[in-house]
Biopython code that builds the backbone (N, CA, C, O; Angstrom):
import numpy as np
from Bio.PDB.StructureBuilder import StructureBuilder

atoms = [
    (1, "MET", "N", (-2.827, -7.457, -4.310)),
    (1, "MET", "CA", (-1.731, -5.591, -3.922)),
    (1, "MET", "C", (-1.163, -5.670, -4.945)),
    (1, "MET", "O", (-0.780, -6.753, -5.389)),
    (2, "ASP", "N", (-1.024, -4.805, -5.404)),
    (2, "ASP", "CA", (-0.236, -3.992, -6.243)),
    (2, "ASP", "C", (0.772, -3.144, -5.484)),
    (2, "ASP", "O", (0.484, -2.279, -4.657)),
    (3, "LEU", "N", (2.284, -3.589, -5.966)),
    (3, "LEU", "CA", (3.249, -2.843, -5.411)),
    (3, "LEU", "C", (4.139, -1.881, -6.505)),
    (3, "LEU", "O", (4.530, -2.360, -7.570)),
    (4, "TYR", "N", (4.325, -0.916, -6.239)),
    (4, "TYR", "CA", (5.652, 0.070, -7.243)),
    (4, "TYR", "C", (6.244, 0.535, -6.629)),
    (4, "TYR", "O", (5.913, 1.034, -5.554)),
    (5, "PHE", "N", (7.480, 0.521, -7.188)),
    (5, "PHE", "CA", (8.715, 1.797, -6.968)),
    (5, "PHE", "C", (9.518, 2.491, -8.053)),
    (5, "PHE", "O", (10.159, 2.228, -9.071)),
    (6, "LEU", "N", (9.165, 3.471, -7.334)),
    (6, "LEU", "CA", (9.226, 4.899, -7.765)),
    (6, "LEU", "C", (10.774, 5.182, -8.068)),
    (6, "LEU", "O", (11.447, 4.828, -7.100)),
    (7, "ASP", "N", (11.428, 5.627, -8.949)),
    (7, "ASP", "CA", (12.289, 6.122, -8.599)),
    (7, "ASP", "C", (13.168, 7.204, -9.952)),
    (7, "ASP", "O", (13.219, 6.943, -11.154)),
    (8, "SER", "N", (13.866, 8.616, -9.121)),
    (8, "SER", "CA", (13.809, 9.791, -9.959)),
    (8, "SER", "C", (15.112, 9.110, -10.887)),
    (8, "SER", "O", (15.853, 8.158, -10.640)),
    (9, "PHE", "N", (15.035, 10.042, -12.056)),
    (9, "PHE", "CA", (16.147, 10.158, -12.824)),
    (9, "PHE", "C", (16.734, 10.848, -13.571)),
    (9, "PHE", "O", (15.976, 10.811, -14.540)),
    (10, "PRO", "N", (17.754, 11.631, -13.925)),
    (10, "PRO", "CA", (18.406, 13.048, -14.176)),
    (10, "PRO", "C", (17.585, 13.089, -15.161)),
    (10, "PRO", "O", (16.969, 12.151, -15.669)),
    (11, "GLU", "N", (17.574, 14.904, -15.610)),
    (11, "GLU", "CA", (16.865, 15.377, -16.605)),
    (11, "GLU", "C", (17.514, 15.142, -18.153)),
    (11, "GLU", "O", (16.875, 15.022, -19.199)),
    (12, "SER", "N", (18.731, 15.120, -18.002)),
    (12, "SER", "CA", (19.769, 14.741, -18.943)),
    (12, "SER", "C", (19.925, 13.414, -19.429)),
    (12, "SER", "O", (20.815, 12.907, -20.111)),
    (13, "THR", "N", (18.740, 12.891, -18.875)),
    (13, "THR", "CA", (19.123, 11.174, -19.511)),
    (13, "THR", "C", (17.874, 10.914, -20.300)),
    (13, "THR", "O", (17.015, 11.751, -20.023)),
    (14, "PRO", "N", (17.548, 10.170, -21.052)),
    (14, "PRO", "CA", (16.867, 9.488, -21.719)),
    (14, "PRO", "C", (15.879, 9.095, -20.810)),
    (14, "PRO", "O", (16.320, 8.747, -19.715)),
    (15, "ARG", "N", (14.445, 9.046, -20.985)),
    (15, "ARG", "CA", (13.737, 8.345, -19.855)),
    (15, "ARG", "C", (13.941, 6.568, -20.144)),
    (15, "ARG", "O", (13.898, 6.057, -21.264)),
    (16, "PRO", "N", (14.164, 5.825, -18.860)),
    (16, "PRO", "CA", (14.329, 4.614, -18.968)),
    (16, "PRO", "C", (12.859, 3.872, -19.293)),
    (16, "PRO", "O", (11.728, 4.296, -19.530)),
    (17, "PRO", "N", (13.332, 2.843, -19.206)),
    (17, "PRO", "CA", (12.354, 1.949, -20.091)),
    (17, "PRO", "C", (11.305, 1.419, -18.751)),
    (17, "PRO", "O", (11.724, 1.160, -17.623)),
    (18, "ASP", "N", (9.755, 1.332, -19.227)),
    (18, "ASP", "CA", (9.050, 1.309, -18.020)),
    (18, "ASP", "C", (9.454, -0.656, -17.609)),
    (18, "ASP", "O", (9.870, -1.519, -18.383)),
    (19, "ALA", "N", (9.157, -0.750, -16.322)),
    (19, "ALA", "CA", (9.605, -1.489, -15.635)),
    (19, "ALA", "C", (8.351, -2.987, -16.383)),
    (19, "ALA", "O", (7.303, -2.748, -16.983)),
    (20, "SER", "N", (8.813, -4.162, -16.137)),
    (20, "SER", "CA", (7.444, -5.060, -16.523)),
    (20, "SER", "C", (7.055, -5.164, -15.139)),
    (20, "SER", "O", (7.567, -4.871, -14.058)),
    (21, "THR", "N", (5.416, -5.947, -15.745)),
    (21, "THR", "CA", (4.594, -6.359, -14.269)),
    (21, "THR", "C", (4.854, -7.667, -14.516)),
    (21, "THR", "O", (4.857, -8.478, -15.442)),
    (22, "VAL", "N", (5.031, -7.595, -13.568)),
    (22, "VAL", "CA", (5.424, -9.367, -12.457)),
    (22, "VAL", "C", (3.575, -9.612, -11.814)),
    (22, "VAL", "O", (2.925, -8.863, -11.085)),
    (23, "CYS", "N", (3.267, -10.628, -12.294)),
    (23, "CYS", "CA", (2.074, -11.385, -11.103)),
    (23, "CYS", "C", (2.105, -12.216, -11.068)),
    (23, "CYS", "O", (2.522, -12.979, -11.939)),
    (24, "LEU", "N", (1.597, -12.516, -9.848)),
    (24, "LEU", "CA", (1.732, -13.310, -8.556)),
    (24, "LEU", "C", (0.396, -14.329, -8.788)),
    (24, "LEU", "O", (-0.771, -13.941, -8.752)),
    (25, "ASP", "N", (0.768, -15.502, -8.995)),
    (25, "ASP", "CA", (-0.458, -16.427, -8.715)),
    (25, "ASP", "C", (-1.311, -16.711, -6.852)),
    (25, "ASP", "O", (-0.365, -16.989, -6.115)),
    (26, "PHE", "N", (-2.307, -16.714, -6.227)),
    (26, "PHE", "CA", (-2.290, -16.866, -5.545)),
    (26, "PHE", "C", (-1.655, -17.261, -4.373)),
    (26, "PHE", "O", (-1.547, -16.604, -3.337)),
    (27, "ASP", "N", (-1.065, -18.866, -4.712)),
    (27, "ASP", "CA", (-0.086, -19.380, -3.513)),
    (27, "ASP", "C", (1.796, -19.167, -4.444)),
    (27, "ASP", "O", (2.838, -19.803, -4.599)),
    (28, "ASP", "N", (1.346, -18.201, -4.706)),
    (28, "ASP", "CA", (3.348, -17.626, -5.066)),
    (28, "ASP", "C", (3.996, -16.837, -4.114)),
    (28, "ASP", "O", (3.681, -15.650, -4.036)),
    (29, "GLY", "N", (4.500, -17.112, -3.680)),
    (29, "GLY", "CA", (5.530, -16.026, -2.763)),
    (29, "GLY", "C", (6.451, -14.580, -3.079)),
    (29, "GLY", "O", (6.679, -14.129, -4.201)),
    (30, "PHE", "N", (6.644, -14.334, -2.525)),
    (30, "PHE", "CA", (7.281, -12.568, -3.084)),
    (30, "PHE", "C", (8.454, -13.199, -3.150)),
    (30, "PHE", "O", (9.178, -12.398, -3.741)),
    (31, "ALA", "N", (9.184, -14.309, -2.861)),
    (31, "ALA", "CA", (10.712, -14.366, -2.822)),
    (31, "ALA", "C", (10.568, -15.395, -4.128)),
    (31, "ALA", "O", (11.575, -16.064, -4.363)),
    (32, "GLU", "N", (9.765, -15.530, -4.735)),
    (32, "GLU", "CA", (10.066, -16.212, -6.166)),
    (32, "GLU", "C", (10.070, -14.719, -7.575)),
    (32, "GLU", "O", (9.925, -14.772, -8.796)),
    (33, "VAL", "N", (10.303, -13.570, -6.636)),
    (33, "VAL", "CA", (10.587, -12.442, -7.490)),
    (33, "VAL", "C", (11.737, -12.369, -7.792)),
    (33, "VAL", "O", (12.168, -11.987, -6.704)),
    (34, "SER", "N", (12.616, -12.435, -8.435)),
    (34, "SER", "CA", (14.152, -11.878, -8.369)),
    (34, "SER", "C", (14.447, -10.319, -8.318)),
    (34, "SER", "O", (15.401, -10.064, -7.583)),
    (35, "CYS", "N", (13.830, -9.153, -8.951)),
    (35, "CYS", "CA", (13.896, -8.237, -9.102)),
    (35, "CYS", "C", (13.786, -7.600, -7.360)),
    (35, "CYS", "O", (14.376, -6.608, -6.931)),
    (36, "LEU", "N", (12.802, -8.567, -6.546)),
    (36, "LEU", "CA", (12.624, -7.772, -5.057)),
    (36, "LEU", "C", (13.751, -7.604, -4.399)),
    (36, "LEU", "O", (14.019, -6.518, -3.886)),
    (37, "GLY", "N", (14.762, -8.917, -4.306)),
    (37, "GLY", "CA", (15.520, -8.901, -3.765)),
    (37, "GLY", "C", (15.432, -9.237, -2.341)),
    (37, "GLY", "O", (14.826, -10.272, -2.067)),
    (38, "GLY", "N", (16.088, -8.327, -1.087)),
    (38, "GLY", "CA", (16.323, -8.748, 0.043)),
    (38, "GLY", "C", (14.277, -8.400, 0.385)),
    (38, "GLY", "O", (13.527, -9.117, 1.047)),
    (39, "LEU", "N", (14.052, -7.562, -0.087)),
    (39, "LEU", "CA", (12.567, -7.252, 0.038)),
    (39, "LEU", "C", (11.653, -7.872, -0.167)),
    (39, "LEU", "O", (10.574, -7.470, 0.269)),
    (40, "ALA", "N", (11.716, -8.907, -0.796)),
    (40, "ALA", "CA", (10.579, -9.914, -0.719)),
    (40, "ALA", "C", (10.372, -11.011, 0.350)),
    (40, "ALA", "O", (9.569, -11.936, 0.225)),
    (41, "ALA", "N", (11.155, -10.819, 1.381)),
    (41, "ALA", "CA", (10.708, -11.326, 2.857)),
    (41, "ALA", "C", (9.838, -10.712, 3.408)),
    (41, "ALA", "O", (8.883, -11.335, 3.873)),
    (42, "ILE", "N", (9.928, -9.029, 3.540)),
    (42, "ILE", "CA", (9.318, -8.199, 4.103)),
    (42, "ILE", "C", (8.165, -8.257, 3.259)),
    (42, "ILE", "O", (7.163, -7.908, 3.884)),
    (43, "PHE", "N", (7.904, -8.609, 1.914)),
    (43, "PHE", "CA", (6.031, -8.490, 1.635)),
    (43, "PHE", "C", (5.297, -9.742, 1.377)),
    (43, "PHE", "O", (4.097, -9.912, 1.162)),
    (44, "ASP", "N", (6.412, -10.705, 1.455)),
    (44, "ASP", "CA", (6.105, -11.991, 2.411)),
    (44, "ASP", "C", (5.527, -11.880, 3.273)),
    (44, "ASP", "O", (4.306, -12.031, 3.285)),
    (45, "GLN", "N", (6.446, -11.485, 4.579)),
    (45, "GLN", "CA", (6.164, -11.069, 5.743)),
    (45, "GLN", "C", (4.396, -10.372, 5.934)),
    (45, "GLN", "O", (3.462, -10.786, 6.621)),
    (46, "ASP", "N", (4.482, -9.358, 5.138)),
    (46, "ASP", "CA", (2.989, -8.951, 5.536)),
    (46, "ASP", "C", (2.152, -9.694, 4.744)),
    (46, "ASP", "O", (1.211, -9.989, 5.480)),
    (47, "ALA", "N", (1.947, -10.215, 3.536)),
    (47, "ALA", "CA", (0.859, -11.101, 3.043)),
    (47, "ALA", "C", (0.839, -11.963, 4.186)),
    (47, "ALA", "O", (-0.344, -11.905, 4.522)),
    (48, "ASN", "N", (1.602, -12.969, 5.246)),
    (48, "ASN", "CA", (1.589, -13.702, 5.407)),
    (48, "ASN", "C", (0.877, -13.519, 6.752)),
    (48, "ASN", "O", (0.449, -14.509, 7.345)),
    (49, "ASN", "N", (0.722, -12.136, 7.312)),
    (49, "ASN", "CA", (-0.168, -11.364, 8.450)),
    (49, "ASN", "C", (-1.434, -10.838, 7.937)),
    (49, "ASN", "O", (-2.368, -10.905, 8.735)),
    (50, "LEU", "N", (-1.714, -10.260, 6.634)),
    (50, "LEU", "CA", (-2.746, -10.181, 6.510)),
    (50, "LEU", "C", (-3.817, -11.128, 6.995)),
    (50, "LEU", "O", (-4.767, -10.373, 7.207)),
    (51, "PRO", "N", (-4.156, -12.214, 7.256)),
    (51, "PRO", "CA", (-5.338, -13.528, 7.788)),
    (51, "PRO", "C", (-5.994, -12.724, 9.325)),
    (51, "PRO", "O", (-7.183, -12.622, 9.626)),
    (52, "GLU", "N", (-4.548, -12.127, 10.282)),
    (52, "GLU", "CA", (-4.178, -11.504, 11.399)),
    (52, "GLU", "C", (-5.034, -10.481, 11.317)),
    (52, "GLU", "O", (-6.150, -10.395, 11.829)),
    (53, "VAL", "N", (-4.632, -9.938, 10.847)),
    (53, "VAL", "CA", (-5.281, -8.365, 10.417)),
    (53, "VAL", "C", (-6.420, -8.710, 10.216)),
    (53, "VAL", "O", (-7.209, -8.297, 11.066)),
    (54, "GLN", "N", (-7.007, -9.550, 9.107)),
    (54, "GLN", "CA", (-8.433, -9.471, 8.799)),
    (54, "GLN", "C", (-9.734, -9.911, 9.824)),
    (54, "GLN", "O", (-10.835, -9.362, 9.842)),
    (55, "ARG", "N", (-9.127, -11.476, 10.977)),
    (55, "ARG", "CA", (-9.550, -11.692, 11.865)),
    (55, "ARG", "C", (-9.471, -10.653, 13.289)),
    (55, "ARG", "O", (-10.109, -10.930, 14.305)),
    (56, "GLY", "N", (-8.714, -9.604, 13.193)),
    (56, "GLY", "CA", (-8.615, -8.340, 14.375)),
    (56, "GLY", "C", (-9.760, -7.071, 13.779)),
    (56, "GLY", "O", (-10.273, -6.157, 14.424)),
    (57, "LEU", "N", (-9.879, -7.339, 12.659)),
    (57, "LEU", "CA", (-10.910, -6.122, 12.166)),
    (57, "LEU", "C", (-12.120, -6.451, 12.253)),
    (57, "LEU", "O", (-12.951, -5.632, 12.645)),
    (58, "ILE", "N", (-12.578, -8.170, 11.777)),
    (58, "ILE", "CA", (-13.946, -8.692, 12.456)),
    (58, "ILE", "C", (-14.068, -8.844, 13.779)),
    (58, "ILE", "O", (-15.247, -8.905, 14.126)),
    (59, "ALA", "N", (-13.101, -8.950, 14.853)),
    (59, "ALA", "CA", (-13.242, -8.811, 16.096)),
    (59, "ALA", "C", (-13.523, -7.804, 16.932)),
    (59, "ALA", "O", (-14.104, -7.855, 18.016)),
    (60, "SER", "N", (-12.829, -6.379, 16.047)),
    (60, "SER", "CA", (-12.837, -5.311, 17.061)),
    (60, "SER", "C", (-14.186, -4.544, 16.728)),
    (60, "SER", "O", (-15.012, -4.899, 15.887)),
    (61, "HIS", "N", (-14.255, -3.407, 17.558)),
    (61, "HIS", "CA", (-15.336, -2.696, 17.812)),
    (61, "HIS", "C", (-15.696, -2.289, 16.955)),
    (61, "HIS", "O", (-16.862, -2.435, 16.588)),
    (62, "CYS", "N", (-14.654, -1.505, 16.210)),
    (62, "CYS", "CA", (-14.881, -0.105, 15.717)),
    (62, "CYS", "C", (-14.563, -0.533, 14.018)),
    (62, "CYS", "O", (-14.643, 0.208, 13.039)),
    (63, "GLY", "N", (-14.207, -1.890, 14.070)),
    (63, "GLY", "CA", (-14.335, -2.239, 12.415)),
    (63, "GLY", "C", (-13.408, -1.893, 11.647)),
    (63, "GLY", "O", (-13.380, -2.208, 10.457)),
    (64, "LYS", "N", (-12.222, -0.959, 12.431)),
    (64, "LYS", "CA", (-10.987, -0.352, 11.581)),
    (64, "LYS", "C", (-9.583, -0.505, 12.012)),
    (64, "LYS", "O", (-9.349, -1.052, 13.091)),
    (65, "VAL", "N", (-8.831, -0.161, 11.420)),
    (65, "VAL", "CA", (-7.465, -0.869, 11.584)),
    (65, "VAL", "C", (-6.507, 0.550, 12.176)),
    (65, "VAL", "O", (-6.146, 1.554, 11.562)),
    (66, "ILE", "N", (-6.326, 0.213, 13.365)),
    (66, "ILE", "CA", (-5.825, 1.237, 14.523)),
    (66, "ILE", "C", (-4.972, 1.495, 14.047)),
    (66, "ILE", "O", (-4.559, 0.436, 13.576)),
    (67, "THR", "N", (-3.885, 2.751, 13.630)),
    (67, "THR", "CA", (-2.818, 2.578, 13.570)),
    (67, "THR", "C", (-2.054, 3.933, 14.875)),
    (67, "THR", "O", (-2.699, 4.697, 15.593)),
    (68, "ALA", "N", (-0.975, 3.832, 14.798)),
    (68, "ALA", "CA", (-0.060, 4.360, 15.736)),
    (68, "ALA", "C", (-0.336, 5.717, 15.730)),
    (68, "ALA", "O", (-0.983, 6.224, 14.813)),
    (69, "GLU", "N", (0.181, 6.481, 16.854)),
    (69, "GLU", "CA", (-0.347, 7.666, 17.135)),
    (69, "GLU", "C", (0.499, 8.792, 16.363)),
    (69, "GLU", "O", (-0.098, 9.864, 16.264)),
    (70, "TYR", "N", (1.437, 8.754, 15.953)),
    (70, "TYR", "CA", (2.709, 9.827, 15.580)),
    (70, "TYR", "C", (3.615, 9.118, 14.526)),
    (70, "TYR", "O", (4.243, 9.790, 13.707)),
    (71, "GLN", "N", (3.687, 7.589, 14.555)),
    (71, "GLN", "CA", (4.280, 7.899, 13.378)),
    (71, "GLN", "C", (3.438, 7.414, 12.044)),
    (71, "GLN", "O", (3.909, 7.070, 10.960)),
    (72, "GLU", "N", (1.915, 7.495, 12.484)),
    (72, "GLU", "CA", (1.123, 7.067, 11.667)),
    (72, "GLU", "C", (0.189, 7.741, 10.771)),
    (72, "GLU", "O", (-0.429, 7.233, 9.836)),
    (73, "CYS", "N", (0.167, 8.848, 11.143)),
    (73, "CYS", "CA", (-0.870, 10.116, 11.002)),
    (73, "CYS", "C", (-0.778, 10.970, 9.335)),
    (73, "CYS", "O", (-1.543, 11.756, 8.777)),
    (74, "ARG", "N", (-0.089, 10.649, 9.126)),
    (74, "ARG", "CA", (0.040, 11.094, 7.398)),
    (74, "ARG", "C", (-0.806, 9.756, 6.855)),
    (74, "ARG", "O", (-1.579, 9.928, 5.913)),
    (75, "ILE", "N", (-0.732, 9.052, 7.165)),
    (75, "ILE", "CA", (-1.402, 7.685, 6.723)),
    (75, "ILE", "C", (-3.253, 7.753, 7.047)),
    (75, "ILE", "O", (-4.202, 7.690, 6.265)),
    (76, "ARG", "N", (-3.187, 7.910, 8.583)),
    (76, "ARG", "CA", (-4.641, 8.353, 8.705)),
    (76, "ARG", "C", (-5.027, 9.162, 8.046)),
    (76, "ARG", "O", (-5.828, 8.943, 7.137)),
    (77, "HIS", "N", (-4.307, 10.921, 8.483)),
    (77, "HIS", "CA", (-4.926, 11.760, 7.399)),
    (77, "HIS", "C", (-5.931, 11.754, 6.056)),
    (77, "HIS", "O", (-7.012, 12.270, 5.773)),
    (78, "PHE", "N", (-4.768, 10.702, 5.256)),
    (78, "PHE", "CA", (-4.938, 10.890, 3.986)),
    (78, "PHE", "C", (-6.705, 9.925, 3.765)),
    (78, "PHE", "O", (-7.709, 10.149, 3.088)),
    (79, "HIS", "N", (-6.378, 9.050, 4.556)),
    (79, "HIS", "CA", (-7.787, 8.149, 5.005)),
    (79, "HIS", "C", (-8.816, 8.702, 4.989)),
    (79, "HIS", "O", (-9.686, 8.432, 4.162)),
    (80, "GLN", "N", (-8.928, 9.494, 5.794)),
    (80, "GLN", "CA", (-9.706, 10.365, 6.421)),
    (80, "GLN", "C", (-10.304, 11.555, 5.794)),
    (80, "GLN", "O", (-11.410, 11.934, 6.177)),
    (81, "THR", "N", (-9.681, 12.166, 4.879)),
    (81, "THR", "CA", (-9.646, 12.962, 3.764)),
    (81, "THR", "C", (-10.385, 12.175, 2.512)),
    (81, "THR", "O", (-11.260, 12.663, 1.797)),
    (82, "LEU", "N", (-9.948, 11.127, 2.433)),
    (82, "LEU", "CA", (-10.469, 10.305, 1.105)),
    (82, "LEU", "C", (-11.543, 10.092, 1.104)),
    (82, "LEU", "O", (-12.335, 10.291, 0.183)),
    (83, "ASP", "N", (-11.854, 9.416, 2.691)),
    (83, "ASP", "CA", (-13.304, 9.264, 3.324)),
    (83, "ASP", "C", (-14.861, 10.576, 2.685)),
    (83, "ASP", "O", (-15.885, 10.745, 2.023)),
    (84, "HIS", "N", (-13.958, 11.054, 3.487)),
    (84, "HIS", "CA", (-14.995, 12.574, 2.945)),
    (84, "HIS", "C", (-15.333, 12.749, 1.696)),
    (84, "HIS", "O", (-16.494, 12.952, 1.341)),
    (85, "TYR", "N", (-14.089, 12.668, 0.723)),
    (85, "TYR", "CA", (-14.157, 12.980, -0.913)),
    (85, "TYR", "C", (-15.273, 12.080, -0.997)),
    (85, "TYR", "O", (-16.271, 12.534, -1.558)),
    (86, "LEU", "N", (-15.331, 10.719, -0.497)),
    (86, "LEU", "CA", (-16.164, 9.482, -1.152)),
    (86, "LEU", "C", (-17.512, 9.701, -0.323)),
    (86, "LEU", "O", (-18.358, 8.861, -0.629)),
    (87, "GLU", "N", (-17.709, 10.130, 0.134)),
    (87, "GLU", "CA", (-19.379, 10.403, 1.054)),
    (87, "GLU", "C", (-19.433, 11.911, 0.479)),
    (87, "GLU", "O", (-20.454, 12.421, 0.940)),
    (88, "GLY", "N", (-18.812, 12.743, -0.263)),
    (88, "GLY", "CA", (-19.710, 13.881, -0.784)),
    (88, "GLY", "C", (-19.306, 14.981, -0.073)),
    (88, "GLY", "O", (-19.204, 15.979, -0.785)),
    (89, "GLU", "N", (-19.073, 15.127, 0.942)),
    (89, "GLU", "CA", (-18.745, 15.953, 2.353)),
    (89, "GLU", "C", (-18.087, 17.399, 1.420)),
    (89, "GLU", "O", (-18.476, 18.561, 1.535)),
    (90, "PHE", "N", (-17.070, 16.911, 0.567)),
    (90, "PHE", "CA", (-16.147, 17.892, -0.183)),
    (90, "PHE", "C", (-16.640, 18.326, -1.542)),
    (90, "PHE", "O", (-15.868, 18.899, -2.312)),
    (91, "SER", "N", (-18.105, 18.034, -1.923)),
    (91, "SER", "CA", (-18.421, 18.301, -3.225)),
    (91, "SER", "C", (-18.448, 19.016, -4.021)),
    (91, "SER", "O", (-18.425, 18.975, -5.251)),
    (92, "SER", "N", (-18.533, 20.209, -2.805)),
    (92, "SER", "CA", (-18.755, 21.640, -3.842)),
    (92, "SER", "C", (-17.845, 22.662, -2.998)),
    (92, "SER", "O", (-18.060, 23.857, -2.799)),
    (93, "CYS", "N", (-16.728, 21.840, -2.539)),
    (93, "CYS", "CA", (-15.834, 22.601, -2.760)),
    (93, "CYS", "C", (-14.197, 23.123, -3.797)),
    (93, "CYS", "O", (-13.482, 22.388, -4.478)),
    (94, "LYS", "N", (-14.081, 24.419, -3.570)),
    (94, "LYS", "CA", (-13.298, 24.645, -5.110)),
    (94, "LYS", "C", (-11.926, 24.033, -4.837)),
    (94, "LYS", "O", (-11.590, 24.229, -3.669)),
    (95, "LEU", "N", (-11.175, 23.464, -5.437)),
    (95, "LEU", "CA", (-10.164, 23.671, -4.570)),
    (95, "LEU", "C", (-9.024, 23.822, -6.014)),
    (95, "LEU", "O", (-7.826, 24.038, -5.835)),
]
sb = StructureBuilder()
sb.init_structure("model")
sb.init_model(0)
sb.init_chain("A")
sb.init_seg("    ")
for serial, (resi, resn, name, xyz) in enumerate(atoms, 1):
    if name == "N":
        sb.init_residue(resn, " ", resi, " ")
    sb.init_atom(name, np.array(xyz, "f"), 0.0, 1.0, " ", f" {name:<3s}", serial, name[0])
structure = sb.get_structure()
């Protein structure tokens, strides 16, 4: 899992240095990364839920994650569009 935190900075100031990369081992928790602060608990919770999501995908008749109808429509649209590109359906389009 890759996590990126993006933030803007005023054009009148010099570009800040790139953040350092932090790599966790398989059994490490996000709480061990001090720069995440309170977000670490959320990421740990999400990581702990992944085995259940995987079991649900295996048990699902469609084999896909079911997203909320309204709140996650942009995510669903992005993945549908990406699938079309990967399947070559838009290969002849002029963008």
